[in-house]
C-alpha positions in Angstrom: 146.3 89.2 107.2 145.2 87.8 110.5 146.5 89.5 113.6 147.8 87.6 116.6 145.6 87.3 119.7 146.7 88.9 123.0 146.7 85.4 124.5 149.6 84.7 122.2 151.6 87.1 124.2 150.6 86.6 127.8 148.7 84.3 130.2 146.4 85.7 132.7 145.9 84.7 136.3 143.0 85.8 138.4 141.1 84.8 141.6 137.9 86.2 142.9 136.5 85.2 146.2 133.3 85.8 148.3 133.0 84.6 151.9 130.0 84.2 154.2 129.6 83.2 157.8 129.3 79.5 156.8 132.0 79.2 154.2 133.4 80.7 151.0 133.2 80.5 147.2 136.3 81.1 145.1 136.6 81.6 141.3 140.1 81.2 139.6 141.6 81.2 136.1 144.6 78.8 135.8 147.8 79.3 133.8 146.3 77.1 131.1 143.3 79.2 130.8 140.8 76.9 132.6 138.3 78.4 134.9 138.0 76.8 138.4 135.0 77.3 140.8 135.6 76.1 144.4 133.2 75.9 147.3 134.5 75.8 150.9 132.2 75.1 153.9 133.5 75.9 157.5 133.3 73.3 160.3 133.6 69.5 160.5 131.0 67.1 159.0 129.6 66.5 162.4 129.1 70.2 163.0 127.4 70.5 159.6 125.0 67.6 160.5 124.3 69.2 163.9 123.5 72.5 162.3 121.2 70.8 159.8 119.4 69.0 162.7 119.2 72.3 164.7 117.7 74.0 161.7 115.0 71.4 161.4 114.2 71.7 165.1 114.2 75.5 164.9 111.6 75.4 162.2 109.3 73.3 164.3 109.8 75.6 167.3 109.1 78.6 165.1 105.9 77.0 163.9 104.9 76.2 167.5 105.5 79.8 168.5 103.5 81.2 165.5 106.7 82.7 164.0 106.7 80.8 160.6 106.2 84.1 158.8 109.5 85.4 160.3 111.3 82.2 159.3 110.0 82.6 155.8 111.4 86.1 155.8 114.8 84.8 156.9 114.7 82.2 154.2 113.9 84.9 151.6 116.9 86.9 153.0 119.1 83.8 152.7 117.9 83.5 149.0 118.7 87.1 148.4 122.1 86.7 150.0 122.7 83.7 147.8 121.8 85.7 144.7 124.0 88.5 145.9 126.8 86.0 146.5 126.3 84.7 142.9 126.2 88.2 141.5 129.3 89.0 143.5 131.0 86.1 141.8 129.7 86.7 138.3 130.1 90.5 138.2 133.9 90.5 138.7 134.2 87.6 136.2 132.2 89.6 133.6 134.1 92.7 134.4 137.4 91.0 134.0 136.2 89.5 130.7 135.1 92.9 129.4 138.5 94.5 130.4 140.3 91.6 128.7 138.3 92.0 125.5 139.1 95.7 125.4 142.8 94.9 126.0 142.7 92.2 123.4 141.2 94.5 120.9 143.9 97.1 121.4 146.6 94.5 121.0 145.1 93.1 117.8 144.8 96.7 116.4 148.4 97.4 117.3 149.5 94.1 115.7 147.6 94.9 112.5 149.2 98.4 112.4 152.7 96.8 112.8 151.9 94.2 110.1 150.6 96.9 107.7 153.6 99.2 108.2 156.0 96.3 107.8 154.4 95.4 104.5 154.3 99.0 103.3 158.0 99.3 104.1 158.9 96.1 102.2 156.7 97.1 99.1 158.0 100.7 99.0 161.5 99.2 98.8 160.4 97.0 95.9 158.8 99.9 94.1 161.9 102.1 94.5 164.1 99.3 93.1 161.9 98.7 90.1 161.7 102.4 89.2 165.5 102.8 89.6 166.1 99.8 87.4 163.7 101.2 84.8 165.3 104.7 84.9 168.8 103.2 84.7 167.7 101.2 81.6 166.2 104.3 79.9 169.4 106.4 80.7 171.6 103.7 79.3 169.5 103.4 76.1 169.4 107.1 75.7 173.1 107.4 76.1 173.8 104.6 73.6 171.3 106.1 71.1 173.3 109.3 71.2 176.6 107.7 70.5 175.8 104.6 68.4 174.4 103.8 65.0 170.8 102.3 64.7 172.1 98.8 64.2 174.4 99.0 67.2 171.6 100.6 69.2 169.3 97.7 68.4 171.9 95.1 69.5 172.5 97.1 72.7 168.8 97.3 73.4 168.3 93.5 72.9 171.0 92.7 75.4 169.5 95.0 77.9 166.0 93.7 77.6 167.1 90.1 77.9 168.2 90.9 81.5 165.1 92.6 82.7 162.6 90.0 81.6 159.0 90.6 82.8 159.9 94.2 84.0 159.6 95.6 80.4 156.5 95.1 78.3 157.5 97.5 75.6 160.3 100.1 74.9 159.4 102.9 72.6 160.9 106.0 71.0 158.5 108.9 70.4 159.6 111.7 68.1 159.1 115.4 68.8 155.7 115.3 67.1 154.4 112.5 69.4 154.7 109.6 66.9 156.0 106.2 68.0 158.8 105.5 65.5 160.7 102.6 67.2 160.0 99.8 69.7 162.2 97.0 71.0 160.5 94.8 68.4 162.1 97.0 65.7 161.1 100.1 63.6 157.4 100.9 63.4 156.2 100.7 59.8 153.2 103.0 60.4 154.0 105.5 63.2 151.4 105.5 66.0 150.2 108.9 67.2 150.9 109.2 71.0 150.8 113.0 71.1 147.7 112.8 73.3 149.4 110.7 76.0 150.1 112.5 79.2 153.6 111.1 79.5 154.5 112.8 76.1 152.8 116.1 76.8 154.5 116.4 80.2 157.9 116.4 78.5 156.9 118.4 75.5 155.4 121.2 77.6 158.5 121.3 79.9 161.3 121.2 77.3 164.0 122.4 79.7 163.5 119.7 82.3 165.3 116.3 82.1 162.9 114.6 84.6 161.7 111.1 85.2 158.0 110.7 84.8 155.8 107.8 86.0 152.4 107.8 84.3 149.0 106.6 85.2 148.2 103.1 83.9 147.3 103.2 80.2 146.1 100.6 77.7 149.0 100.2 75.3 148.1 100.9 71.6 150.9 98.6 70.5 151.3 96.1 73.3 147.6 95.9 74.2 148.2 95.6 77.9 147.7 97.9 80.9 151.1 99.4 81.7 152.7 102.2 83.6 154.9 104.4 81.4 158.3 105.3 82.8 159.7 108.1 80.6 162.5 110.6 80.1 162.8 113.3 77.4 165.4 113.2 74.5 167.2 116.3 73.5 169.1 117.2 70.3 171.5 120.1 70.9 169.5 121.3 73.8 166.1 121.1 72.0 163.3 118.7 72.7 163.6 115.8 70.3 161.2 113.2 71.7 160.6 110.8 74.5 162.0 107.4 75.5 159.2 105.3 77.1 159.5 102.1 79.0 156.2 100.2 79.6 156.1 98.4 83.0 153.1 96.1 83.1 150.7 96.8 86.0 150.7 93.0 86.5 154.4 93.2 87.4 153.4 95.0 90.6 150.1 93.3 91.3 151.5 89.8 90.9 154.2 90.6 93.5 151.6 92.1 95.9 149.4 89.1 95.6 152.0 86.9 97.2 151.0 88.3 100.5 147.5 87.6 101.9 146.0 90.8 103.2 142.5 89.3 103.5 139.4 89.3 101.3 138.7 93.0 101.9 142.3 94.1 102.1 144.4 95.5 99.3 147.9 96.8 98.4 148.0 99.8 96.1 150.6 102.0 94.4 149.1 105.5 94.0 150.6 108.6 92.5 150.7 111.9 94.3 148.3 113.1 91.6 145.8 110.8 93.5 145.5 108.3 90.6 146.1 104.6 91.3 148.9 102.9 89.4 148.5 99.3 90.6 146.1 97.6 92.9 146.1 94.0 94.3 143.1 92.9 96.3 141.7 89.8 97.9 138.6 90.4 95.7 138.9 91.6 92.1 138.2 95.3 91.7 136.7 96.9 88.6 139.2 99.0 86.6 138.2 102.7 86.7 140.5 104.9 84.7 139.0 108.1 86.1 139.2 107.0 89.8 140.9 109.6 92.0 141.4 109.2 95.7 140.2 112.1 97.9 142.6 115.0 98.2 142.1 115.2 102.0 143.9 111.9 102.7 147.0 112.5 104.8 149.4 110.5 102.5 148.9 113.2 99.8 150.0 116.0 102.2 153.7 116.6 101.8 153.7 118.6 105.0 152.9 115.5 107.0 155.4 112.6 107.8 156.3 110.4 104.9 154.8 107.4 106.6 151.9 106.9 108.9 148.4 105.5 109.2 144.9 106.5 108.1 141.6 105.0 109.3 138.4 105.6 107.3 136.4 104.6 104.2 138.6 103.5 101.3 137.2 104.8 97.9 138.9 101.9 96.0 136.7 99.2 97.4 134.2 101.1 99.7 135.6 99.3 102.9 136.2 100.8 106.3 139.9 100.1 106.6 143.2 100.7 108.4 145.7 102.0 105.9 149.4 102.2 106.4 151.2 104.4 103.9 154.8 105.2 102.8 155.2 108.2 100.6 158.1 108.3 98.0 158.3 112.0 97.4 161.1 111.8 94.9 159.1 109.4 92.7 155.8 111.0 93.2 154.3 107.8 94.5 152.6 106.4 97.7 152.5 102.8 98.7 149.2 101.9 100.6 148.6 98.7 102.6 144.9 98.4 103.5 143.7 95.9 106.2 140.0 95.7 106.7 138.7 95.2 110.3 136.5 92.5 108.9 139.6 90.5 108.1 142.2 91.2 110.8 139.5 91.3 113.6 137.8 88.1 112.4 139.8 85.8 114.6 139.4 88.2 117.5 135.6 88.4 116.9 135.4 84.7 116.9 137.3 84.5 120.2 135.3 87.3 121.7 132.0 85.4 121.0 133.5 82.2 122.3 134.6 83.9 125.6 131.2 85.5 126.1 129.4 82.2 125.5 131.9 80.5 127.8 131.2 83.1 130.5 127.5 82.3 130.3 128.1 78.5 130.3 130.4 78.9 133.3 127.5 80.1 135.3 125.9 76.6 134.8 128.4 74.2 133.4 132.2 74.6 134.3 133.3 71.6 132.2 132.3 73.3 129.0 134.4 76.3 129.8 137.5 74.2 130.5 137.1 72.5 127.1 136.8 75.8 125.3 139.9 77.0 127.1 141.8 74.0 125.8 140.5 74.8 122.2 141.6 78.4 122.6 145.1 77.3 123.7 145.5 75.2 120.6 144.5 78.1 118.4 147.0 80.3 120.2 149.9 78.0 119.3 148.8 77.8 115.6 148.6 81.6 115.4 152.0 82.1 117.0 153.7 79.7 114.6 152.1 81.3 111.5 153.1 84.8 112.7 156.7 83.8 113.3 156.9 82.2 109.8 155.5 85.4 108.3 158.0 87.6 110.2 160.9 85.4 109.1 159.9 85.6 105.5 159.8 89.4 105.7 163.2 89.5 107.4 164.7 87.4 104.6 163.2 89.6 101.9 165.1 92.7 103.3 168.3 91.0 104.5 169.3 88.4 101.9 170.4 88.9 98.3 167.8 86.9 96.5 170.1 85.8 93.6 173.2 84.6 95.5 172.0 84.0 99.1 174.6 86.3 100.5 173.7 89.1 102.8 172.3 92.2 101.1 174.3 95.4 101.1 172.1 97.0 103.7 172.2 94.0 106.1 176.0 93.6 105.6 176.7 97.3 106.3 174.6 97.0 109.5 176.7 94.0 110.6 179.9 95.9 109.7 178.9 98.9 111.9 178.1 96.6 114.8 181.3 94.6 114.5 183.4 97.8 114.3 182.0 99.0 117.6 182.4 95.6 119.2 186.0 95.3 118.0 186.9 98.8 119.3 185.1 98.2 122.7 186.9 94.9 123.3 190.1 95.9 121.6 189.9 93.0 119.2 191.2 92.8 115.6 188.8 93.0 112.7 189.6 92.5 109.0 187.7 93.3 105.9 188.0 91.7 102.4 186.6 93.3 99.2 186.3 90.8 96.4 185.6 91.4 92.7 185.3 88.8 90.0 187.8 89.6 87.3 186.5 90.1 83.7 183.0 89.4 84.8 181.6 91.6 82.1 183.3 89.3 79.6 181.3 86.4 81.0 178.0 88.3 80.6 178.9 89.5 77.1 180.1 86.1 75.9 177.7 83.7 77.5 174.7 85.9 78.5 173.4 87.1 81.8 171.7 83.8 82.8 175.2 82.2 82.8 176.5 85.3 84.7 173.9 84.6 87.4 175.0 81.0 87.7 178.6 82.3 88.1 177.6 84.7 90.9 175.8 82.0 92.7 178.7 79.5 92.5 181.1 82.3 93.5 179.2 82.8 96.7 179.1 79.0 97.3 182.9 78.7 96.8 183.5 81.7 99.2 181.3 80.2 101.9 183.1 76.9 101.7 186.4 78.7 102.3 185.2 81.1 105.1 184.8 80.3 108.7 181.4 79.8 110.3 181.5 83.2 112.1 182.7 85.2 109.0 180.1 87.3 107.2 179.8 87.4 103.4 177.7 90.1 101.6 177.0 91.3 98.1 177.8 95.0 97.7 176.5 95.2 94.1 177.1 93.6 90.7 180.1 91.2 90.9 181.5 93.0 94.0 181.4 91.2 97.3 182.8 91.7 100.8 183.7 89.5 103.7 184.0 90.5 107.3 186.5 88.6 109.5 186.0 89.1 113.2 189.0 88.4 115.6 191.4 88.4 112.6 194.5 90.5 112.2 196.2 91.5 108.9 198.3 88.3 108.5 195.3 86.1 109.2 193.2 88.1 106.8 195.8 87.7 104.0 195.8 84.0 104.6 192.0 83.8 104.3 192.1 86.0 101.2 194.7 83.8 99.6 192.6 80.8 100.4 189.5 82.4 98.8 191.5 83.4 95.7 192.9 79.9 95.2 189.6 78.2 95.8 187.9 80.4 93.2 190.8 80.0 90.7 190.8 76.2 91.0 187.0 75.7 90.8 185.2 74.7 87.7 181.7 76.1 87.3 179.2 74.0 85.3 176.8 76.1 83.2 174.3 75.5 80.4 177.0 76.7 78.0 179.8 74.5 79.3 182.3 74.6 82.1 183.8 77.9 83.1 186.7 79.0 85.3 187.0 82.5 86.8 189.5 84.4 88.9 189.1 87.1 91.5 191.0 90.0 93.0 190.9 90.7 96.7 191.5 93.9 98.7 192.4 93.5 102.4 192.0 96.2 105.1 192.0 96.0 108.9 190.2 98.2 111.4 192.3 100.8 113.1 193.0 100.0 116.8 192.1 103.6 117.8 188.7 103.3 116.3 187.3 103.2 112.8 184.2 103.7 110.8 182.6 101.7 107.9 183.2 104.4 105.3 187.0 104.6 105.8 187.4 100.9 106.2 185.5 100.3 102.9 187.6 103.0 101.3 190.9 101.4 102.3 189.7 97.9 101.2 188.6 99.5 97.9 192.0 101.0 97.4 193.6 97.6 98.0 191.3 96.0 95.5 192.2 98.7 93.0 195.8 98.0 93.5 195.2 94.2 93.0 193.4 95.0 89.7 196.0 97.4 88.6 198.8 94.9 89.3 197.4 92.3 87.0 194.3 90.8 88.7 194.0 87.3 90.3 195.9 88.5 93.4 195.5 89.8 96.9 196.5 93.3 98.0 196.5 94.6 101.5 196.5 98.2 102.8 197.9 100.0 104.8 201.5 98.9 105.2 202.5 100.1 101.8 200.0 98.1 99.8 201.9 94.8 100.2 200.8 92.3 97.6 200.5 88.5 97.9 200.4 86.5 94.7 
C-alpha cells in the first residue's frame, strides 16, 4: 500500500535572500510549490549607465597608472563574491530541501505505520469472528450429536453447513482411536487413520480439557485441500471419546486478505503463537513450507509485551526488510501480521525525492523546469489524497456497517447510543430507544432456508428506514434483533414511531425466490431517564418491554417504565 506524501498534508512557504551593495537576489517557494528567483538592482537606469561608464573610464585610468594588476585582483574578488552569493543562495535551498526530505520520510513512515495497524485491526476482527463462528458450529453439532439420533444429526448438520458456505471445507468426527468415522458427506466406508494429526493428539493427551484448538495448515486426506483444523474434544460420561473437527480452508483467509493491496513485497499473515504460519497472502506468491517457523525472538510472540505494536526487521517468510504491524489474539493463540515493505510504501516517496533533487539542480540553471515539475507534483498530490480517502472510507464501512442488511453494526450503534445519551443529558433533551425483533423468524429460516431469511432481514431494514426519520439511527444488534435510536423524542412520540414501524412491517409484502412472504414484529420502547442514564440500563428496559410484547402475543408495541403500557 502506498503511503501519502507530506505535501498531501501541508504546503510550504520559504524565502531566502542575499543582498550586496549594488542590489539583492531573492529565492522563494510559492503556495503552489513553484520556485521563484528574483534579482533586484539598486538605483535608476541612468545611475546604472553612469556607473557602467565610470567603470570603463576607471579601467583606462588604472591601465594608465600601471594598476591593471590591482584591477584584475578586484575583478577576481568580485567573481569570488558572486560565487559566494550563489553559494549563499544555493546552500539554504539545498538545506531546506534536505530538511524537507527528512520530514517527508518521517511522515511517510508514520502513515505506513497507521495503515498497517488499521489493517491489522480490521483483519484481527475478521479472524476472531471466523473462529467464533466455527467454534459455535462445533459446539452446536456436538450438543446435537449427544441428544439426537444419527439421522436427525445428519439433517441438523446439513442445515448448519448450508449457512456457512465457503467457511467449511469438511466436518469430521474422529473416534477415540483417531479414526475418521463420519464427515458432512456421510459415514466413511473405510475409516481414515488420523491418530498422527496434531489436533487429535492434543485432545487425546489432555483428556480433562474441553478446549478449542486451532491447528497448523494440513493437507486434508479426505478433502485434498490445505485447511486449518478447528477442533474440540468429545466426551462420553467424562471420558475422552473422540474429536469434532472443522476444516477451514486456508484460502478462506488468503482470498479475503488479497482484497487489500499491500504491495508486491508486502504480505498479510495469520500465525500461531507456536510460531507456525496458518495463512499468508502476498503480492508475490510464496512457496509453501510446512516446517517454516518464525524466530522466537519476535516481539509478537512475547505475551509479556503489549498485544499490539510494530516490528522492523528481516521477515523470514519472504526475506524482505519490512515494517510489521501485529495484533496478538491471546485467547485464540494467534497473531495477525501486516507487513509493508519499504520498497513498496517508500516507492512514491523515493520517486519524489529523486525528482526534487533533480529539480534543485535544474533550478541552478533553468527555473522554468522546476516550475513544471512542481505542477506535476501538485497533480500527484491530489491523486494520492483522493485514493487515501477512498481507502479510509472503505475501512470505516467494514467496521461500522452490517454487511448483510446495511444497518449500523452493533459496535457502531452502541457508540452512537453512548454519545446520544451524554448529549441528551447535557442538553436536557428526551431520547427514546426501540428494540425490534422479527416474530417467528426461526420459522422463516426453517421453512424457506437461510437465503430467504437473509432477504427478509434486508427488506426488514429497508422497511424500517422508510418509516424512520432522517436523524434516527437504526442498528442490528444480532440475528433478527434490531434497535432504533430516536433523538429529541419522548415516550409518546416513541410509541407513535414504534406503531408506525410495526404497521409498516405487518402490511409489507416481501418478494423472495420462494414466493411472497409477510412478517410481523414486536417492539419494546424505553426512554432515557432525565437524571441521567447509561446504555446498559436503557437496553435492559427496552429488552424487558420487548419481552412483554412477545409474551402478550407478539405483533405489538410495549413501553416501559410506566407499568409496561401496551399499544396494539
